[in-house]
C-alpha positions in Angstrom: -15.1 40.4 -11.7 -14.2 41.1 -8.1 -11.7 43.2 -6.3 -10.1 42.9 -2.9 -9.1 46.3 -1.8 -5.6 46.7 -0.4 -4.4 49.4 2.0 -2.3 51.9 0.1 0.9 50.8 1.9 0.2 47.1 1.3 0.3 46.9 -2.5 -2.0 47.0 -5.4 -5.6 45.8 -5.3 -6.3 42.1 -6.1 -8.6 41.6 -9.1 -10.2 38.2 -9.8 -12.8 36.6 -12.0 -15.3 34.1 -10.7 -15.5 30.9 -12.8 -18.4 28.3 -13.0 -17.0 26.5 -9.9 -17.1 29.6 -7.8 -13.3 29.9 -7.9 -11.9 33.4 -7.7 -9.1 33.3 -10.3 -6.6 36.0 -9.7 -6.1 38.2 -12.8 -4.1 41.1 -11.3 -0.9 39.4 -10.1 1.7 37.3 -11.7 2.1 33.6 -11.0 5.2 32.1 -9.5 7.2 29.3 -11.0 4.8 26.8 -9.6 1.8 28.4 -11.1 0.4 30.1 -8.0 -0.4 33.8 -7.9 1.9 35.8 -5.7 1.7 39.1 -4.0 4.3 41.5 -2.6 3.2 42.8 0.8 5.3 44.6 3.5 8.5 44.0 1.6 8.0 40.3 1.3 6.7 38.1 -1.5 3.8 35.8 -0.4 1.9 33.0 -2.2 -1.5 34.7 -2.7 -3.6 31.8 -1.3 -1.7 31.9 2.0 -2.1 35.7 2.1 -5.8 35.5 1.4 -6.4 32.7 3.8 -4.7 34.7 6.7 -6.6 37.9 5.8 -10.0 36.2 5.9 -9.6 33.2 8.2 -6.7 34.0 10.6 -3.2 32.6 11.2 -2.0 29.5 9.5 -0.6 27.0 12.0 3.2 26.6 12.0 4.3 24.0 9.5 0.9 23.8 7.7 0.2 24.4 4.0 -2.9 25.8 2.3 -4.9 23.3 0.4 -7.3 24.1 -2.4 -10.6 22.3 -2.0 -11.3 23.1 -5.6 -8.0 21.8 -6.9 -7.4 25.1 -8.7 -4.0 26.6 -7.8 -5.1 30.0 -9.2 -8.1 30.2 -6.9 -8.1 32.7 -4.0 -11.7 32.2 -2.8 -11.3 32.0 1.0 -14.1 29.4 1.2 -12.1 27.2 -1.1 -8.9 27.3 1.0 -8.1 25.2 4.1 -5.1 24.4 6.1 -3.5 21.0 6.4 -0.2 19.2 6.6 2.0 18.3 3.7 0.8 14.7 4.0 -2.8 15.9 3.8 -2.0 17.8 0.6 -0.3 14.7 -0.9 -3.2 12.6 0.1 -5.6 15.1 -1.6 -3.5 14.8 -4.8 -3.6 11.0 -4.7 -7.4 10.6 -4.0 -8.2 13.3 -6.6 -5.9 11.7 -9.2 -3.9 14.9 -9.7 -0.5 13.3 -9.7 1.5 11.6 -12.3 3.2 9.6 -9.6 1.7 6.2 -8.9 1.1 4.7 -5.5 2.6 1.6 -4.0 4.2 -0.9 -6.3 2.8 0.8 -9.4 5.3 3.5 -8.7 8.3 2.7 -10.8 10.7 3.8 -8.1 9.2 1.4 -5.5 11.6 -1.1 -4.0 8.8 -3.1 -2.3 5.7 -4.9 -3.2 2.3 -4.5 -1.5 2.7 -8.0 0.0 6.1 -7.0 1.5 4.6 -3.8 2.9 1.7 -5.7 4.5 4.3 -8.0 6.2 6.3 -5.0 7.4 3.3 -3.4 8.9 2.6 -6.4 11.2 6.3 -7.3 11.8 7.1 -6.7 15.5 10.9 -7.0 15.3 13.1 -3.9 15.7 13.0 -1.7 12.6 16.7 -2.0 11.9 16.3 -5.8 11.4 13.3 -5.4 9.2 15.1 -2.7 7.1 18.1 -5.0 6.7 15.9 -7.9 5.5 14.1 -5.7 2.9 17.3 -3.7 2.0 15.6 -0.3 2.8 16.3 2.3 5.4 15.0 2.3 8.9 13.3 5.6 8.0 11.4 3.8 5.2 10.3 1.1 7.7 9.2 3.8 10.2 7.2 5.6 7.5 5.5 2.5 6.3 4.5 1.5 9.8 3.2 5.0 10.5 1.4 5.1 7.2 3.4 8.1 6.0 4.5 6.2 2.9 2.7 3.8 0.7 -0.8 4.7 -0.1 -3.7 4.1 2.3 -6.8 4.9 0.3 
């Protein structure tokens, strides 16, 4: 068991247990509705992993999220935490098979096939014409062309 000491004015100490993977699993604080431990500091509620990352590693760039290298949302080990974009986080979920959602045409909500997406990616016409042909939004075409949607593994 470990303890991260808090300044008296900053809240109660953080207790954790170290599992076989080296994860520091928080035992002293409640989890939020998404299953992440949270902490109340300076009159504000924080996701514990964000708070720990900043305390040990510095500021989190604006718009970035904290990713768990260990895939354990309860882990607060600073060496298991890294910053990244939401897209990075989604990609982690896909390549580590942590999502029930399926990629590409195996996703039941998909309107396009892999063959259509391949054609869209090489199509040089204006996006509005491509979107009209495939009956999707121009935003979807833009996301496909910039590899923000449809899996690239």
